[in-house]
py3Dmol code that shows the C-alpha trace and the ligand (Angstrom):
import py3Dmol

protein = """\
ATOM      1  CA  MET A   1       8.464 -12.705  16.782  1.00  0.00           C
ATOM      2  CA  PRO A   2       8.146 -11.409  13.188  1.00  0.00           C
ATOM      3  CA  HIS A   3       4.933  -9.949  11.973  1.00  0.00           C
ATOM      4  CA  ARG A   4       3.311 -10.494   8.576  1.00  0.00           C
ATOM      5  CA  VAL A   5       2.560  -7.034   7.147  1.00  0.00           C
ATOM      6  CA  PHE A   6       1.200  -5.808   3.802  1.00  0.00           C
ATOM      7  CA  ILE A   7       2.166  -2.402   2.514  1.00  0.00           C
ATOM      8  CA  GLY A   8       0.359  -0.476  -0.324  1.00  0.00           C
ATOM      9  CA  LEU A   9       2.510   1.599  -2.611  1.00  0.00           C
ATOM     10  CA  GLY A  10       1.248   4.356  -4.928  1.00  0.00           C
ATOM     11  CA  ALA A  11       2.920   7.019  -7.055  1.00  0.00           C
ATOM     12  CA  ASN A  12       1.889   9.394  -9.903  1.00  0.00           C
ATOM     13  CA  LEU A  13       4.772  11.836 -10.227  1.00  0.00           C
ATOM     14  CA  ASP A  14       8.455  11.770 -11.217  1.00  0.00           C
ATOM     15  CA  GLN A  15       8.714   8.384 -12.952  1.00  0.00           C
ATOM     16  CA  PRO A  16       6.289   6.320 -10.870  1.00  0.00           C
ATOM     17  CA  SER A  17       7.817   2.932 -11.687  1.00  0.00           C
ATOM     18  CA  LEU A  18      11.206   4.192 -10.519  1.00  0.00           C
ATOM     19  CA  GLN A  19       9.595   5.591  -7.342  1.00  0.00           C
ATOM     20  CA  LEU A  20       7.979   2.208  -6.614  1.00  0.00           C
ATOM     21  CA  GLU A  21      11.289   0.396  -7.196  1.00  0.00           C
ATOM     22  CA  THR A  22      13.161   2.831  -4.972  1.00  0.00           C
ATOM     23  CA  ALA A  23      10.592   2.404  -2.149  1.00  0.00           C
ATOM     24  CA  LEU A  24      10.713  -1.342  -2.423  1.00  0.00           C
ATOM     25  CA  ALA A  25      14.511  -1.322  -2.132  1.00  0.00           C
ATOM     26  CA  ALA A  26      14.214   1.002   0.920  1.00  0.00           C
ATOM     27  CA  LEU A  27      11.634  -1.358   2.528  1.00  0.00           C
ATOM     28  CA  ALA A  28      14.010  -4.298   2.032  1.00  0.00           C
ATOM     29  CA  ARG A  29      16.700  -2.387   3.915  1.00  0.00           C
ATOM     30  CA  LEU A  30      14.630  -1.568   7.062  1.00  0.00           C
ATOM     31  CA  PRO A  31      16.023  -2.948  10.257  1.00  0.00           C
ATOM     32  CA  SER A  32      14.682  -6.380  11.387  1.00  0.00           C
ATOM     33  CA  THR A  33      12.668  -6.531   8.178  1.00  0.00           C
ATOM     34  CA  GLU A  34      12.523  -8.826   5.182  1.00  0.00           C
ATOM     35  CA  LEU A  35      10.782  -8.021   1.926  1.00  0.00           C
ATOM     36  CA  VAL A  36       8.994 -11.329   1.229  1.00  0.00           C
ATOM     37  CA  GLN A  37       7.282 -10.573  -2.098  1.00  0.00           C
ATOM     38  CA  SER A  38       5.818  -7.797  -4.178  1.00  0.00           C
ATOM     39  CA  SER A  39       2.930  -7.672  -6.676  1.00  0.00           C
ATOM     40  CA  ALA A  40       3.128  -6.522 -10.282  1.00  0.00           C
ATOM     41  CA  PHE A  41       2.800  -2.731 -10.846  1.00  0.00           C
ATOM     42  CA  TYR A  42      -0.701  -1.729 -11.928  1.00  0.00           C
ATOM     43  CA  VAL A  43      -1.802   1.396 -13.701  1.00  0.00           C
ATOM     44  CA  SER A  44      -4.914   2.919 -12.033  1.00  0.00           C
ATOM     45  CA  PHE A  45      -7.161   5.964 -12.623  1.00  0.00           C
ATOM     46  CA  PRO A  46      -6.813   8.571  -9.867  1.00  0.00           C
ATOM     47  CA  LEU A  47      -9.197   8.391  -6.955  1.00  0.00           C
ATOM     48  CA  GLY A  48      -9.816  11.990  -6.029  1.00  0.00           C
ATOM     49  CA  PRO A  49      -9.209  14.973  -8.312  1.00  0.00           C
ATOM     50  CA  GLN A  50      -9.219  13.807 -11.959  1.00  0.00           C
ATOM     51  CA  ASP A  51      -6.802  16.438 -13.189  1.00  0.00           C
ATOM     52  CA  GLN A  52      -3.791  14.436 -12.070  1.00  0.00           C
ATOM     53  CA  PRO A  53      -1.752  11.682 -13.774  1.00  0.00           C
ATOM     54  CA  ASP A  54      -2.767   8.044 -13.556  1.00  0.00           C
ATOM     55  CA  TYR A  55      -1.232   6.191 -10.647  1.00  0.00           C
ATOM     56  CA  LEU A  56       1.016   3.185 -10.530  1.00  0.00           C
ATOM     57  CA  ASN A  57       0.090   0.927  -7.568  1.00  0.00           C
ATOM     58  CA  ALA A  58       1.539  -2.219  -6.027  1.00  0.00           C
ATOM     59  CA  VAL A  59       1.361  -4.181  -2.765  1.00  0.00           C
ATOM     60  CA  CYS A  60       4.230  -5.915  -0.994  1.00  0.00           C
ATOM     61  CA  GLU A  61       4.534  -8.308   1.916  1.00  0.00           C
ATOM     62  CA  LEU A  62       7.048  -7.759   4.714  1.00  0.00           C
ATOM     63  CA  ARG A  63       8.156  -9.887   7.596  1.00  0.00           C
ATOM     64  CA  THR A  64       9.197  -7.451  10.305  1.00  0.00           C
ATOM     65  CA  ALA A  65       9.937  -7.161  14.020  1.00  0.00           C
ATOM     66  CA  LEU A  66       9.065  -3.467  13.922  1.00  0.00           C
ATOM     67  CA  ALA A  67       5.978  -2.405  15.892  1.00  0.00           C
ATOM     68  CA  PRO A  68       3.202  -0.662  13.963  1.00  0.00           C
ATOM     69  CA  GLN A  69       4.100   2.888  15.058  1.00  0.00           C
ATOM     70  CA  SER A  70       7.841   2.315  14.344  1.00  0.00           C
ATOM     71  CA  LEU A  71       6.950   0.935  10.936  1.00  0.00           C
ATOM     72  CA  LEU A  72       4.711   3.942  10.209  1.00  0.00           C
ATOM     73  CA  ARG A  73       7.551   6.289  11.150  1.00  0.00           C
ATOM     74  CA  ALA A  74       9.915   4.256   8.846  1.00  0.00           C
ATOM     75  CA  LEU A  75       7.465   4.517   5.971  1.00  0.00           C
ATOM     76  CA  GLN A  76       7.157   8.264   6.447  1.00  0.00           C
ATOM     77  CA  ALA A  77      10.953   8.627   6.433  1.00  0.00           C
ATOM     78  CA  ILE A  78      11.123   6.734   3.090  1.00  0.00           C
ATOM     79  CA  GLU A  79       8.374   9.061   1.693  1.00  0.00           C
ATOM     80  CA  LEU A  80      10.336  12.110   2.757  1.00  0.00           C
ATOM     81  CA  GLN A  81      13.580  10.692   1.397  1.00  0.00           C
ATOM     82  CA  GLN A  82      11.950  10.370  -2.003  1.00  0.00           C
ATOM     83  CA  GLY A  83      10.800  13.986  -1.874  1.00  0.00           C
ATOM     84  CA  ARG A  84       7.185  13.671  -1.019  1.00  0.00           C
ATOM     85  CA  VAL A  85       5.453  17.019  -0.359  1.00  0.00           C
ATOM     86  CA  LYS A  86       1.835  17.502   0.261  1.00  0.00           C
ATOM     87  CA  LYS A  87       0.315  19.603  -2.452  1.00  0.00           C
ATOM     88  CA  ARG A  88      -3.417  19.201  -1.946  1.00  0.00           C
ATOM     89  CA  HIS A  89      -5.894  16.802  -0.420  1.00  0.00           C
ATOM     90  CA  TRP A  90      -6.007  13.502  -2.380  1.00  0.00           C
ATOM     91  CA  GLY A  91      -3.643  15.134  -4.896  1.00  0.00           C
ATOM     92  CA  GLU A  92      -0.659  13.908  -6.822  1.00  0.00           C
ATOM     93  CA  ARG A  93       2.353  12.417  -4.984  1.00  0.00           C
ATOM     94  CA  VAL A  94       5.859  11.090  -5.651  1.00  0.00           C
ATOM     95  CA  ILE A  95       5.236   8.124  -3.348  1.00  0.00           C
ATOM     96  CA  ASP A  96       2.609   6.968  -0.842  1.00  0.00           C
ATOM     97  CA  LEU A  97       3.235   4.054   1.491  1.00  0.00           C
ATOM     98  CA  ASP A  98       0.374   2.727   3.553  1.00  0.00           C
ATOM     99  CA  ILE A  99       0.250  -0.072   6.137  1.00  0.00           C
ATOM    100  CA  LEU A 100      -2.694  -2.165   4.879  1.00  0.00           C
ATOM    101  CA  LEU A 101      -2.559  -5.110   7.311  1.00  0.00           C
ATOM    102  CA  TYR A 102      -0.452  -6.044  10.295  1.00  0.00           C
ATOM    103  CA  ASP A 103      -1.009  -9.704  11.245  1.00  0.00           C
ATOM    104  CA  ASP A 104      -4.690  -9.810  12.271  1.00  0.00           C
ATOM    105  CA  LEU A 105      -4.395  -6.597  14.216  1.00  0.00           C
ATOM    106  CA  GLN A 106      -7.207  -4.091  14.357  1.00  0.00           C
ATOM    107  CA  LEU A 107      -6.008  -0.685  15.558  1.00  0.00           C
ATOM    108  CA  GLN A 108      -7.866   2.666  15.650  1.00  0.00           C
ATOM    109  CA  THR A 109      -5.756   5.663  16.608  1.00  0.00           C
ATOM    110  CA  ASP A 110      -5.626   9.206  15.145  1.00  0.00           C
ATOM    111  CA  LYS A 111      -2.433   8.582  13.320  1.00  0.00           C
ATOM    112  CA  LEU A 112      -2.823   4.928  12.347  1.00  0.00           C
ATOM    113  CA  GLN A 113      -5.753   2.802  11.442  1.00  0.00           C
ATOM    114  CA  ILE A 114      -5.219  -0.941  10.687  1.00  0.00           C
ATOM    115  CA  PRO A 115      -6.599  -2.450   8.510  1.00  0.00           C
ATOM    116  CA  HIS A 116      -6.319   0.608   6.263  1.00  0.00           C
ATOM    117  CA  PRO A 117      -9.792   2.237   6.468  1.00  0.00           C
ATOM    118  CA  GLN A 118     -10.244   2.506   2.682  1.00  0.00           C
ATOM    119  CA  LEU A 119      -8.761  -0.877   1.818  1.00  0.00           C
ATOM    120  CA  HIS A 120     -12.078  -2.634   1.027  1.00  0.00           C
ATOM    121  CA  LEU A 121     -13.131   0.176  -1.482  1.00  0.00           C
ATOM    122  CA  ARG A 122      -9.977   0.362  -3.560  1.00  0.00           C
ATOM    123  CA  ASP A 123      -9.351  -1.888  -6.553  1.00  0.00           C
ATOM    124  CA  PHE A 124      -5.752  -0.688  -6.649  1.00  0.00           C
ATOM    125  CA  VAL A 125      -5.234  -2.289  -3.247  1.00  0.00           C
ATOM    126  CA  LEU A 126      -7.380  -5.323  -3.337  1.00  0.00           C
ATOM    127  CA  ILE A 127      -6.290  -6.637  -6.718  1.00  0.00           C
ATOM    128  CA  PRO A 128      -2.473  -6.460  -6.176  1.00  0.00           C
ATOM    129  CA  LEU A 129      -3.086  -7.913  -2.704  1.00  0.00           C
ATOM    130  CA  ALA A 130      -4.979 -10.891  -4.135  1.00  0.00           C
ATOM    131  CA  GLN A 131      -2.157 -11.465  -6.616  1.00  0.00           C
ATOM    132  CA  ILE A 132       0.314 -12.155  -3.751  1.00  0.00           C
ATOM    133  CA  ALA A 133      -1.990 -13.422  -1.018  1.00  0.00           C
ATOM    134  CA  PRO A 134      -5.178 -14.779  -2.647  1.00  0.00           C
ATOM    135  CA  THR A 135      -6.547 -16.584   0.506  1.00  0.00           C
ATOM    136  CA  LEU A 136      -6.198 -13.654   2.907  1.00  0.00           C
ATOM    137  CA  GLN A 137      -8.796 -12.888   5.497  1.00  0.00           C
ATOM    138  CA  ILE A 138      -9.165  -9.123   6.374  1.00  0.00           C
ATOM    139  CA  PRO A 139      -9.846  -8.591  10.081  1.00  0.00           C
ATOM    140  CA  GLY A 140     -13.337  -7.313  10.489  1.00  0.00           C
ATOM    141  CA  LEU A 141     -14.189  -7.454   6.776  1.00  0.00           C
ATOM    142  CA  GLY A 142     -14.121 -11.081   5.721  1.00  0.00           C
ATOM    143  CA  SER A 143     -12.231 -12.718   2.909  1.00  0.00           C
ATOM    144  CA  LEU A 144     -10.299 -10.850   0.353  1.00  0.00           C
ATOM    145  CA  LYS A 145     -12.133 -12.682  -2.328  1.00  0.00           C
ATOM    146  CA  SER A 146     -15.517 -11.622  -1.063  1.00  0.00           C
ATOM    147  CA  LEU A 147     -14.346  -7.970  -0.994  1.00  0.00           C
ATOM    148  CA  ILE A 148     -13.148  -8.217  -4.582  1.00  0.00           C
ATOM    149  CA  ALA A 149     -16.510  -9.619  -5.590  1.00  0.00           C
ATOM    150  CA  THR A 150     -18.226  -6.443  -4.255  1.00  0.00           C
ATOM    151  CA  LEU A 151     -16.033  -4.081  -6.344  1.00  0.00           C
ATOM    152  CA  GLN A 152     -18.187  -2.244  -8.919  1.00  0.00           C
ATOM    153  CA  GLN A 153     -15.891  -2.232 -11.770  1.00  0.00           C
ATOM    154  CA  SER A 154     -12.126  -2.190 -12.099  1.00  0.00           C
ATOM    155  CA  TYR A 155     -10.083  -0.529 -14.746  1.00  0.00           C
ATOM    156  CA  LEU A 156      -6.756  -1.648 -13.276  1.00  0.00           C
ATOM    157  CA  LYS A 157      -4.218  -2.886 -15.734  1.00  0.00           C
ATOM    158  CA  PRO A 158      -0.864  -4.474 -15.108  1.00  0.00           C
ATOM    159  CA  LEU A 159       2.030  -2.386 -16.279  1.00  0.00           C
TER     160      LEU A 159
END
"""
ligand_1 = """\
15
LIG
N -5.668 6.919 -6.619
C -5.055 5.835 -7.159
N -5.499 5.313 -8.325
N -4.019 5.215 -6.560
C -3.521 5.660 -5.352
O -2.520 5.147 -4.803
C -4.120 6.787 -4.788
N -3.705 7.287 -3.582
C -4.336 8.339 -3.006
C -5.420 9.000 -3.678
C -5.099 10.484 -3.847
C -6.715 8.930 -2.753
N -5.812 8.507 -4.896
C -5.192 7.393 -5.433
O -3.876 8.701 -1.842
"""
view = py3Dmol.view(width=600, height=400)
view.addModel(protein, "pdb")
view.setStyle({"model": 0}, {"cartoon": {"style": "trace"}})
view.addModel(ligand_1, "xyz")
view.setStyle({"model": 1}, {"stick": {}})
view.zoomTo()
view.show()
């Protein structure tokens, strides 16, 4: 049975819009996986060290038969393929792919937490998510709409 999964994409190095496009194309080619839809690309201020470029963020929806751990490995392979190297904690990156939601699964392991633990705090996740799935319920956290209502202020702008 296919699973409904949402992936967060972020990039702030080496032509971010090209990196997001490349990652979306790679996601669409994953085995037993269909890329259902993707949000607009949004420019966002960096969370973390401020001496790094602005980010480009997006969210996409997949339908996949891959199990969470297999999907995580597949995302890490795409990141490596696009040349991601860790420079510093919360620092700049060529591409970042996060599993945000996997059906209504709640999972807490060392390597993988679903829903993504920071999801409810990040405008660059919540707003693209609401663009493609406005009525979503987030397991353990309530409606997406209610989470957006608690955001302090958002400077996100569509590309
Ligand atoms: N900041 C923004 N704006 N967008 C991101 O995708 C992003 N990703 C990260 C950190 C470094 C926390 N900051 C970010 O991993």
